[in-house]
PLY file of the C-alpha trace (Angstrom):
ply
format ascii 1.0
element vertex 118
property float x
property float y
property float z
element edge 117
property int vertex1
property int vertex2
end_header
108.19 112.57 110.10
109.00 109.13 108.68
106.67 107.94 105.95
106.25 104.41 104.63
104.97 103.88 101.10
104.06 100.42 99.87
103.88 99.37 96.24
103.76 96.23 94.14
100.29 94.95 94.90
97.92 93.77 92.21
95.92 90.90 90.79
97.60 87.55 90.28
96.44 84.00 89.65
96.86 81.32 92.27
100.36 79.89 92.11
101.81 83.18 90.90
104.21 85.60 92.50
104.34 89.24 93.52
106.98 91.37 95.16
105.89 94.13 97.48
108.12 97.06 98.31
108.00 99.53 101.15
110.07 102.66 100.87
110.87 104.66 103.98
111.69 108.34 104.12
114.24 108.06 106.88
118.00 108.43 107.08
117.99 106.05 110.04
116.14 103.27 108.21
118.71 100.66 109.20
117.87 101.22 112.85
114.25 100.17 112.36
112.83 96.71 112.61
110.37 96.27 109.74
107.30 94.12 109.44
104.63 93.17 106.95
101.05 92.66 108.03
97.85 91.98 106.13
94.15 92.44 106.59
91.22 91.03 104.69
87.65 92.30 105.12
86.58 89.42 107.30
89.67 89.20 109.48
91.67 91.25 111.92
95.08 92.50 110.85
97.60 89.68 111.07
101.34 89.39 111.16
103.04 88.13 108.01
106.80 88.63 108.37
109.40 90.77 110.08
113.08 91.57 109.86
115.54 93.23 112.19
117.42 96.40 111.28
120.56 94.54 110.34
118.60 92.11 108.21
120.13 89.16 110.00
116.99 87.81 111.65
113.69 87.16 109.95
110.40 85.83 111.25
107.34 84.48 109.47
103.77 83.52 110.15
103.23 79.80 109.82
100.77 80.38 106.96
103.42 81.97 104.73
106.64 80.30 105.82
108.37 78.70 102.87
106.41 80.79 100.36
107.19 84.39 101.37
110.58 86.01 101.90
111.21 89.31 103.63
114.37 91.23 102.88
115.69 94.75 103.08
118.12 97.03 101.31
119.26 99.60 103.82
121.08 101.59 101.12
117.72 102.09 99.40
115.67 102.48 102.59
113.41 99.73 101.31
111.98 96.50 102.64
110.58 93.83 100.33
108.17 90.96 100.58
108.64 88.34 97.87
105.47 86.26 97.68
105.53 82.98 95.78
102.98 80.19 95.35
100.23 82.61 96.16
96.87 81.29 97.29
93.41 82.89 97.23
93.56 83.12 101.02
96.55 85.47 100.68
94.15 88.07 99.31
94.33 91.12 101.58
95.60 94.64 101.99
99.26 94.39 102.90
100.83 96.95 105.21
104.42 97.57 106.14
105.34 98.80 109.57
108.43 100.14 111.30
109.49 100.23 114.90
112.38 100.28 117.30
112.27 96.49 117.61
110.38 93.44 116.44
106.82 93.68 117.66
107.04 97.34 118.62
105.70 98.96 115.47
104.49 102.53 115.62
104.77 103.60 112.00
102.49 102.22 109.32
102.11 102.57 105.59
98.86 103.11 103.75
98.67 99.57 102.42
98.69 97.90 99.02
96.00 95.53 97.77
96.84 91.97 96.76
94.17 89.88 95.05
94.83 86.23 94.26
92.29 84.66 91.92
91.57 80.95 91.90
0 1
1 2
2 3
3 4
4 5
5 6
6 7
7 8
8 9
9 10
10 11
11 12
12 13
13 14
14 15
15 16
16 17
17 18
18 19
19 20
20 21
21 22
22 23
23 24
24 25
25 26
26 27
27 28
28 29
29 30
30 31
31 32
32 33
33 34
34 35
35 36
36 37
37 38
38 39
39 40
40 41
41 42
42 43
43 44
44 45
45 46
46 47
47 48
48 49
49 50
50 51
51 52
52 53
53 54
54 55
55 56
56 57
57 58
58 59
59 60
60 61
61 62
62 63
63 64
64 65
65 66
66 67
67 68
68 69
69 70
70 71
71 72
72 73
73 74
74 75
75 76
76 77
77 78
78 79
79 80
80 81
81 82
82 83
83 84
84 85
85 86
86 87
87 88
88 89
89 90
90 91
91 92
92 93
93 94
94 95
95 96
96 97
97 98
98 99
99 100
100 101
101 102
102 103
103 104
104 105
105 106
106 107
107 108
108 109
109 110
110 111
111 112
112 113
113 114
114 115
115 116
116 117
């Protein structure tokens, strides 16, 4: 069974940067579309960014576009989320997800906490 393991979360000041990683235990990683989502205590889980298996197409939520970058290294079975210019409202648990195509995610990681202090 494919497992997704996120890492890289932590505490950062507003304006700072973090890079999240999500490692997949799958030999067919390049066939998966990957996404990042986040959830804070007072909100429902929301979409952050996604990337197709080939890495050629990326998509972002309006709230993070221009600040966050999703990328993947299929040789390392890993997807990344580079987060710059972080804001307190980016505070959340960040989850990576995998699926056959964008929007069709059926595998989820356990999440990694990001806290942005003002």
